[in-house]
C-alpha positions as CSV (number, residue, x, y, z in Angstrom):
1,X,-16.3,26.2,32.8
2,X,-15.3,24.8,29.4
3,X,-13.0,21.8,29.3
4,X,-9.5,22.5,28.1
5,X,-9.3,19.1,26.4
6,X,-9.4,19.1,22.6
7,X,-11.8,16.8,20.9
8,X,-10.0,14.2,18.7
9,X,-11.0,14.1,15.0
10,X,-12.0,10.5,15.5
11,X,-13.5,8.2,18.2
12,X,-11.4,5.2,19.1
13,X,-14.3,2.9,19.9
14,X,-16.1,3.7,16.6
15,X,-12.9,3.3,14.6
16,X,-12.2,-0.2,16.2
17,X,-15.9,-1.2,15.6
18,X,-15.5,-0.2,11.9
19,X,-12.3,-2.2,11.6
20,X,-14.0,-5.3,13.1
21,X,-16.9,-5.0,10.7
22,X,-14.6,-4.7,7.7
23,X,-12.6,-7.7,8.8
24,X,-15.8,-9.7,9.2
25,X,-16.9,-8.8,5.7
26,X,-13.5,-9.7,4.2
27,X,-13.5,-13.0,6.0
28,X,-16.6,-14.0,4.1
29,X,-14.9,-12.9,0.8
30,X,-12.4,-15.7,0.3
31,X,-11.5,-14.4,-3.2
32,X,-10.2,-11.1,-1.8
33,X,-8.3,-12.8,1.0
34,X,-6.5,-15.1,-1.6
35,X,-5.9,-12.1,-3.8
36,X,-4.3,-10.0,-1.0
37,X,-2.2,-12.8,0.6
38,X,-1.4,-15.0,-2.3
39,X,-0.9,-12.9,-5.4
40,X,2.2,-11.0,-4.2
41,X,3.8,-14.3,-3.3
42,X,2.9,-15.8,-6.6
43,X,4.4,-12.9,-8.5
44,X,7.6,-13.2,-6.6
45,X,7.7,-16.9,-7.5
46,X,7.2,-16.0,-11.2
47,X,10.0,-13.4,-10.9
48,X,12.3,-16.0,-9.5
49,X,11.5,-18.5,-12.3
50,X,12.1,-15.7,-14.9
51,X,15.6,-15.1,-13.7
52,X,16.4,-18.6,-12.7
53,X,19.6,-18.7,-14.8
54,X,20.7,-15.2,-13.8
55,X,20.4,-15.2,-10.0
56,X,22.2,-11.9,-9.7
57,X,19.3,-10.2,-11.6
58,X,16.7,-11.7,-9.3
59,X,18.7,-10.4,-6.3
60,X,18.9,-6.9,-7.9
61,X,15.3,-6.7,-9.0
62,X,13.6,-8.7,-6.3
63,X,14.0,-6.3,-3.4
64,X,13.0,-3.3,-5.6
65,X,9.6,-4.8,-6.6
66,X,9.0,-6.1,-3.1
67,X,6.8,-3.1,-2.2
68,X,5.3,-2.6,-5.7
69,X,3.3,-5.9,-5.9
70,X,1.5,-5.3,-2.5
71,X,0.8,-1.8,-3.5
72,X,-1.0,-2.8,-6.7
73,X,-3.0,-5.6,-5.1
74,X,-4.0,-3.6,-2.1
75,X,-5.1,-0.7,-4.3
76,X,-7.5,-3.0,-6.2
77,X,-9.0,-4.6,-3.2
78,X,-9.4,-1.4,-1.1
79,X,-10.8,0.7,-4.0
80,X,-13.5,-1.9,-4.8
81,X,-14.4,-2.6,-1.2
82,X,-14.8,1.1,-0.4
83,X,-16.7,1.6,-3.6
84,X,-19.2,-1.1,-2.6
85,X,-19.7,0.8,0.7
86,X,-20.6,3.9,-1.2
87,X,-22.8,2.4,-3.9
88,X,-24.7,0.1,-1.4
89,X,-25.5,3.1,0.8
90,X,-23.6,1.7,3.8
91,X,-21.2,4.7,4.0
92,X,-24.1,7.1,3.6
93,X,-26.1,5.5,6.4
94,X,-23.0,5.5,8.7
95,X,-22.6,9.2,8.1
96,X,-26.1,10.0,9.2
97,X,-25.0,8.7,12.6
98,X,-22.7,10.5,15.0
99,X,-19.7,9.0,13.2
100,X,-16.9,11.1,12.0
101,X,-15.5,10.7,8.5
102,X,-12.0,9.8,9.9
103,X,-13.6,7.0,11.9
104,X,-14.5,5.2,8.8
105,X,-11.2,5.8,7.0
106,X,-9.1,4.8,10.0
107,X,-11.3,1.7,10.6
108,X,-10.7,0.6,7.0
109,X,-7.0,1.4,7.4
110,X,-6.7,-0.7,10.6
111,X,-8.5,-3.7,9.0
112,X,-6.5,-3.6,5.8
113,X,-3.4,-2.8,7.7
114,X,-3.7,-6.0,9.6
115,X,-4.0,-7.9,6.3
116,X,-1.1,-5.9,4.9
117,X,1.0,-7.2,7.9
118,X,0.0,-10.8,7.1
119,X,0.8,-10.2,3.5
120,X,4.2,-8.7,4.2
121,X,5.1,-11.5,6.6
122,X,4.1,-14.2,4.1
123,X,6.0,-12.5,1.3
124,X,9.1,-12.0,3.4
125,X,9.2,-15.6,4.6
126,X,8.8,-16.8,1.0
127,X,11.6,-14.8,-0.6
128,X,14.1,-15.2,2.2
129,X,13.9,-19.0,2.6
130,X,12.3,-21.0,-0.3
131,X,13.3,-18.4,-3.0
132,X,16.7,-17.7,-1.4
133,X,16.7,-13.9,-2.0
134,X,20.0,-12.7,-0.6
135,X,20.2,-9.1,0.6
136,X,22.8,-7.4,2.7
137,X,20.2,-5.8,4.9
138,X,18.0,-7.7,7.4
139,X,14.8,-9.4,6.4
140,X,12.6,-7.3,8.6
141,X,13.5,-4.2,6.5
142,X,12.1,-6.0,3.5
143,X,9.0,-6.7,5.4
144,X,8.7,-3.0,6.3
145,X,9.0,-2.1,2.6
146,X,6.2,-4.5,1.7
147,X,4.1,-3.1,4.6
148,X,4.6,0.5,3.4
149,X,3.8,-0.4,-0.2
150,X,0.6,-2.1,0.9
151,X,-0.5,0.8,3.0
152,X,0.2,3.2,0.1
153,X,-1.9,1.1,-2.1
154,X,-4.6,1.1,0.5
155,X,-4.6,4.8,0.8
156,X,-4.7,5.4,-3.0
157,X,-7.5,2.9,-3.3
158,X,-9.6,4.6,-0.7
159,X,-9.1,7.9,-2.4
160,X,-9.8,6.7,-5.9
161,X,-13.1,5.1,-4.7
162,X,-14.5,8.6,-4.2
163,X,-14.3,9.4,-7.9
164,X,-15.4,6.1,-9.4
165,X,-19.0,5.3,-10.1
166,X,-18.6,1.6,-10.4
167,X,-15.9,-1.1,-9.9
168,X,-14.8,-1.0,-13.5
169,X,-14.0,2.7,-13.2
170,X,-12.1,2.0,-10.0
171,X,-9.9,-0.4,-12.0
172,X,-9.6,2.1,-14.8
173,X,-7.8,4.5,-12.4
174,X,-5.0,2.0,-12.0
175,X,-3.2,2.9,-15.3
176,X,-3.5,6.6,-14.6
177,X,-2.5,6.6,-10.9
178,X,-0.2,3.7,-10.4
179,X,1.4,2.6,-13.7
180,X,3.2,5.9,-14.3
181,X,4.8,5.5,-10.9
182,X,5.8,1.9,-11.8
183,X,7.5,3.2,-15.0
184,X,9.3,6.1,-13.5
185,X,10.4,4.8,-10.1
186,X,13.8,3.5,-11.4
187,X,13.0,-0.1,-12.0
188,X,13.6,-0.1,-15.7
189,X,16.1,2.8,-16.0
190,X,18.1,4.6,-13.4
191,X,16.5,7.9,-12.7
192,X,19.8,9.7,-13.3
193,X,19.6,8.5,-16.9
194,X,16.1,9.8,-17.5
195,X,15.1,13.0,-19.2
196,X,15.2,15.9,-16.7
197,X,11.4,16.3,-16.8
198,X,10.8,12.6,-16.1
199,X,13.3,12.6,-13.3
200,X,11.6,15.6,-11.7
201,X,8.3,14.0,-12.1
202,X,9.5,10.8,-10.4
203,X,10.6,12.8,-7.4
204,X,7.0,13.6,-6.5
205,X,5.8,10.0,-6.8
206,X,5.8,8.0,-3.6
207,X,6.6,4.6,-5.3
208,X,10.0,6.1,-6.2
209,X,10.9,6.3,-2.5
210,X,9.6,2.8,-1.8
211,X,11.9,1.4,-4.5
212,X,14.9,3.5,-3.3
213,X,14.4,2.2,0.3
214,X,14.3,-1.4,-1.0
215,X,17.5,-0.8,-2.9
216,X,19.1,0.4,0.3
217,X,18.2,-2.9,2.0
218,X,19.7,-4.9,-0.9
219,X,23.0,-2.9,-0.9
220,X,23.7,-2.1,2.8
221,X,23.9,-4.3,5.9
222,X,22.0,-2.0,8.2
223,X,19.5,0.9,8.4
224,X,20.9,3.8,6.4
225,X,19.9,7.4,6.5
226,X,18.5,7.2,3.0
227,X,16.3,4.2,4.0
228,X,14.9,6.1,7.0
229,X,14.3,9.2,4.8
230,X,12.5,7.3,2.1
231,X,10.4,5.3,4.5
232,X,9.3,8.5,6.2
233,X,8.4,10.1,2.9
234,X,6.2,7.1,2.0
235,X,4.6,7.1,5.4
236,X,3.8,10.8,5.1
237,X,2.3,10.2,1.7
238,X,0.1,7.5,3.2
239,X,-1.1,9.8,5.9
240,X,-1.7,12.7,3.5
241,X,-3.7,10.5,1.1
242,X,-5.8,9.0,4.0
243,X,-6.7,12.5,5.2
244,X,-7.7,13.4,1.6
245,X,-9.8,10.2,1.5
246,X,-11.6,11.3,4.7
247,X,-12.3,14.7,3.1
248,X,-14.1,13.0,0.2
249,X,-16.6,11.4,2.5
250,X,-19.4,14.0,2.4
251,X,-22.5,13.8,4.6
């Protein structure tokens, strides 16, 4: 008699084993750890110094870029790390074993997600206390924005690594995949003042919703419906890109 249970598209033990292996590798790469945990904090400090004489500008721009910096940093580290797995043959050897493609992607996501949590916590503590960023919303919502931005960068980096042949090409995808979102997300010009085609294009870019959610934290004292909607949109984009990343891992 056949079992009525459906087989999961991943194996939890294999996923956790992959996550531990990735964390061990990253622990030996101090440069990547410093990049992931330190660079977003350094950029926020530079932003504070830039607008030192106009604190209102820092309080307006600071929350909006809070998810952008982790996205860019995590994209770079994740894309290069996964590309090394491919070019070194590690991913190919793993796929000859009874390992599902989603096991590898989820393992990477768990490992980098843990580092994204540390990154978000460090950035939030920095901007709320030493830098004095004043937002009407609670600090944990800022932390959630940083976490979502880092996860989005992770997902995009894993996907891009499938199409790059070397680390230089992985970095080259940054202007094409991330910088247009940075320009059109509403940081430099309100989306309502953009050309109609650009506004329409920005609506299909996940960074737009991360910036909008951060703006809600800056302007409102609690969790708003717009914040929840935008956070869900970003999370769904992360899931969709991770599924696409798993599909690029061919046996």
